[in-house]
Each structure stands twice: as C-alpha cells, then as structure tokens.
N, C-alpha and C positions, 0 to 999 in steps of 0.2 A: 446804341453802343454796342459793338460785335466783337469780341476779344475771345483768342483760341488758349484753349485750357493751360497752355504753356505761358503765354503770356500773362495771365493773370495771377500765376504762382510767383512768377519773377518778380510782377510789380510789388506783391505782396511783401514780399523778401525784401526787395529794395527798400520800402516803406520801413521795414523794421530795421534793415542795416543803416538807414540813415538816422534813427534815433526817435520817429515817430510811433506813436502809439495808433492801434487800430480805433481807439475812441475819437482821435482826432482826424482819420479818416472816415469816419462815419459823419463826424460835423459838416467836413467838405463836402461829402456827397450827398446832405441835406439842405447844404446851401444852394443845390441847384435844382429845378422844379424837374420832376420825374419826366415829363414829355419832352425836354429839351437837351440837349448836348451839354456837357459839364466840359468845361476847359482846365485842365488839371495842370497845376504846375506846383514846384517844390516851395515856392513863395506863397502860394495859397494854401498850402498845408502848413506851413510855418505859423501864418495868420489865423488860420482855424484852430492851430494849438493853443495859440494865446488867447483866443476867443473863449475857447472852453475853459482852461484854466480862468481865466476871470469871471466866469460865469460861478465855475466850483468854489470860490472864495465865499459866495453866499449861502452854501450848503453846508459850511461848517457845522459840526457839532449837532446835525440833525438825525434825529432816530429814525433811519431809512425802515424798521420794522414796522414802523405805525402807519406806514403807508402802503395801501394794500388795493384800494380800489380807486379806480383814475373815473369818473365823470363828473360833469357839470356839478352834480350834487355832493359829490365827496370833495369840491373846492371849497377851502374855508373863506378865501377870500376873491376879490373880482380883479385882482391885478393883472392876473394871467389870463383871462377871460379872452383879450385879443390874440393870444395865442392859440388856445383851443378853437376859436373861430377860425382862425386862417388853415387849420388842420381839417376842420370840418369842411371847408371850401377847397375841394378837389384835391386833398393832401397838398396844400401849398406851403410846402416846406420852407421855402427860402422865405415865405412873408411870415409864417410861424416864429422865426429864427430872429426876424428883424423885430417884429411885436416883442419877443422875450429879451433881447437887447435893450429895444426901448423902454420896456418896464423895468429894469435893473438900472438904465441909467437915471430913470424918474426916481427910484429909491435910493440911490446914492446920496447919502448926506441927509435922508431923514430918518424919524425916528422908526418908521414903519421897516425898514431894510434889517433892523434889529427882531420884529416880530418872530416868533417862529412858526406862526401860521404862516407868514408869508413863505418863510424858508421851506416848510412841508409841502405847501403848493408848488414852490418852484421844484424840488424834488420830484412831485409827482409830474410835472410837466416835463421833466427829462426824462423819468421812466419812459413816458408815453412815446418820447421822440426816440427811445431807444439810447441813450446817453447815459453815463454813469451820475448817480447824483452824490458821488464822493469821490474826491481825487486820489489816485494813488499815494501810497505815502512814500514820500522819499527817504532813504535811509542813509544818513550820513556815513560815508566811506568806515567810520571809526567804529559803528555798528555791524558790518560786515565780518564775517568769519575770515580768518588769517587767510583760507586757501581761496577766497573768493576776491580779495584783496590781493594776493600774489597773481592769480589771472588776469586781474583788472590791469596790474601793471604790467604784466607782459603783453598785453594786446595794447597798451599806450605805448609800449618800447616797439612793437611791432608797426604800428601807426607811424612812429616819427621816423623809422628808416624806410616807408613806402612798401612795407610788406603786407599788401591789403587782404591778400588769402589768408594770411596766418592771424590776420587781424580779424576776419570775418569768422575763422573757425574758433579764435577764442570767444569772440561775443556768442558764438551759437552754444558753445560750452556753458558759458556762463547763463545763458535763457534756460538751458535744459536745468539747470541748478537752481533756478528760480530768481536769478536776478537779471535786469537789464542794465545795461551800460547806454547811458546818454551823453553824447559828446557836445561840448560847450568850447567857448573860446578860452577858459581858463582851465580845460583838462576836460574832465568826465565826471559824471555823477553816477552813482548807481544806486537801482531804483529796485524794490520788492516787486515782483510780478505776481499779480493776484492769478492763482490757479483755479479754473473753474472746474467744477467735480460733475 
C-alpha cells in the first residue's frame, strides 16, 4: 500500500474527526496480514471499535504495572497460547486476533473469566499486539469543566446547522484542551484524552 504523505495525514485526521480512536484503527490494521492488502471501510473501523471495547471489558481492574515481561514463561495460564503461537507463525495477526476472540468467547460465562491471572495474561497479549490493556475512561458531561461543556454545545449547534468547518475547528480546540468528542445518535460523549509524554 503506497500513500503519499498528504493522504496519510488527511486519512488520520478524517479518522479522528469521525470519532474513532487510534487504537481502533490499529486493531483494524492488525486484522489484515501484513503481506496482503487491507480493504479499509468505515464499517470495518466501527466493527473494530466494538471488538476492541468487548475485549477491554475483560481487563477491567487489572494492575498493568505488574505486567513487565512478555514471553511464554511469563504467561500464567495457557488460555492465550494459541494467540502467541499465531504471532510466532510469520506474525499472523489476523489468526492471533481470531484466537484471542475465540479464547474470550470460551471464557464467557465460566469461572475462569474472573480469574486475575487470565486477565493479566490478556493484558500481556494486548501489550504485545500494541493495543491498550485498559479502555479510555469516558467522562460524563457533568464532570467536564464548564468551558469544555460550552465548547461541546457550540460544536453540536454548529453541526445542527451543517457548519462543518466550525464544528471541526471546535473539535480540534477540545482535543487541544484534552477532551475528545464522540458523536452518537443521541448527541455526543466527552472522553478524556490520554496525553502521552
């Protein structure tokens, strides 16, 4: 896949403007093998977002500081061994994600899904894939500062009158202030943005 520098930046901005995260985009890119072309669609990115959110439900309340080393010896259980085997097989990330989702489906409803060792192993696998092991905290609008609420309302009003340039400018202003706006059918959600140092 060959893209010019301009196209790469415009796609990244478009992904953010449509309310998707870089983690969801990474998940989508991992769903295709690196030797084969990937058919990018907005629907596939939405599916990736939901898949990643479903996976992250399992890692709630896991102490990610305890996860340092990632190798076969560091895995506390054998639940995610097929995922690691797939990664060792020519970095077959689609197969690894399939094995990961399959393992999580098998854990659903069983006692081992509550096992902290399984959750720590899941966090290790996600770290190995470059995916977050914790979901971003969604902040209800009531916890946002008044200035942020006002900007979000202005953006919503601009969208309602189809003033897309103003809405995009306000979205970027909110992002610079550490907040992300996610549009939904019922309006919008404000999400705290994790700023990497």
